[in-house]
N, C-alpha and C positions, 0 to 999 in steps of 0.2 A: 288296851282292853282285849281280852281273849276273844277269839272268834266264836260267835254264839249263833251261827246259822241254824243249827239243829233246834235249839231252844226257840227261835223265832218261828220255825216250821211247826213245832208242836203247839206253841201258844196259838197260832193262827188256826191250826186244825181243831184245837178246843173251842174256839169261838164259832167255827162252822158246826161243830157237833151240838153246841148250845142252842144254835139257831135251828136245829132239827135236820141238818144235812148228814148224810152218811159219808164217812171219810174213809178212803181206801189208799193204803200206802204201797208203793211198788217194792219189789224184792231187791232191786238194784237202785242205787242212787244215780240214775241217769235220766236227764230230762227234767220232767216235772216231778215236784216234791210229793204231790199226792193228787188224788182225784176226789171230787165231791159229787154226790148225787142226791137229788130230792124229788119226790113226786109232788106235782102241783096240779091243780085244775082237773079233777076227774082222772088222775092217775098218770098224766103226761110226766114222763121222766127226764129231768134235766141233768145232764152230766158235764161237769166243767173240770178241765185240768188246772192245777194251781201251781204257780212259781212264787215262793216267797223270797223277798229281798229286804232284809232288816236294815234299818238305818240307825247307826249308832254314832252320835256326834262326839267329838273329841274336845277337850277343853279350849283349844285354840279356834274352834269353829266360829266364823263371823256371820253376821246377819246376811240373809240371802232372800231375795224377793221370789225366787223359785227354788224349790228344794225337793229332792226325790232320788230316784234311782237312775243312774247312768252307768251302762256296762253290758256285758253280754248276757244273753238269755240262752240257755242250752237248748231249748225247743220253743217254738211258737205254734199257736193254733187259734183259729178263729173264735172258738168258744172259751179260750183261757182266761184265767183270772190271774193278774199280777197283784199279789197281795204284799203291801209294804207296811210292815209295823214300824212306827217312828218312836224312837226312845229320846228322852230328854236328859240333860245334864243334871238337873237338880233333883229329880226324882229317882227312885230306885231303878237300877238297870233291869229289874225282874219283871216290869210291867210296861208295855209300850203306852204312851200318852194318847195314840191314835193309831188306827189301822186303815189304809186305803185298800179298796177292793176294786181294781180297775179293768175295764174291758179292753180288748185288743185294739179298737180304734183310738184310744188314748195314748197308745205306746208308739213312738216315732223312731224312725232310724237315726243313727248318730254315728260319728266317725269312730267312736269306741263301742259300737254295737247297737244299743237301743237307749232311749231316754223316756223317762215318765216323771215329770217333775210337777206334781199336783198339790205340793204343800209350800209353805213359806218357812223360814227360819228366823226367829227374832228372840234375842236375849236368852239364848239357850234352849228355846222352846219351838218345836215344829207344830205348825197349825195348818189345817186345810185351807187351801186358797178358796176365796169366796165362791167362784163358779164351779168348784169341784167338791164341795162340802157333802153333797148327796152320795158320793162314792165312799164315804168314810163311816167307820164303826157300825152301829146297829143299822142305820139307815142304808148304808151301802150293802150290807148282808140281805136286807129285805129287797133292795133294788135287784140283786142277783136272781131273784126268783122270777123276774120278768122273762118271758120267752124271747123278747127282742133285746134283751140286755147286752148280748155280744155285738150288736150293731149301734149301740148308743155312744154318742158324743156329748159334747158339753150342751149344744143347742137342744138336743132331744131331752136332756136331763132337765134343763130349765123349763121347757115346755111341759114336761110331765109334772114339775113342781107347780107351775102355774095352774094347770088342769086340777090338781090336787087341792090347791088353795081355793080355786072357784067352787069346787064341790063342797069343801068345808064351809065356805061362807054361805052356800045355799042351805046346809043342813041346819 
């Protein structure tokens, strides 16, 4: 399969734009793929650098309990978003089946650079892992608007979900 990094970057940038974020591309392709900015709560401006790492499985890919990105990141930043669009074998390679929007605390050091494996791979289809679903797709983009998003881990995410569930049951 031809390398499709630029396609993945533009696809993810489009999702940010659809969610009301302003997208800024650098003049040079060094470091972050783009920056996003959005005004929240009375004009507070959130600015997050974004790196996109598309996952394109090959026909020989076997089932994996953890699946995601392992490799180098050209730059890191505490406010960064690691966006991983996951493609599947059975669908068109033109549209990812899901996209993870991950904060820096979920990215770990690895012998090959960094790792962030927040999905599973089963029968040719990548799926969000149970405790990581909140960081995927529309829900993940909404979560990015929280000022404390850059410090979130899995426990904070579950606590936030629990609090929202409690609020919904009261209404």
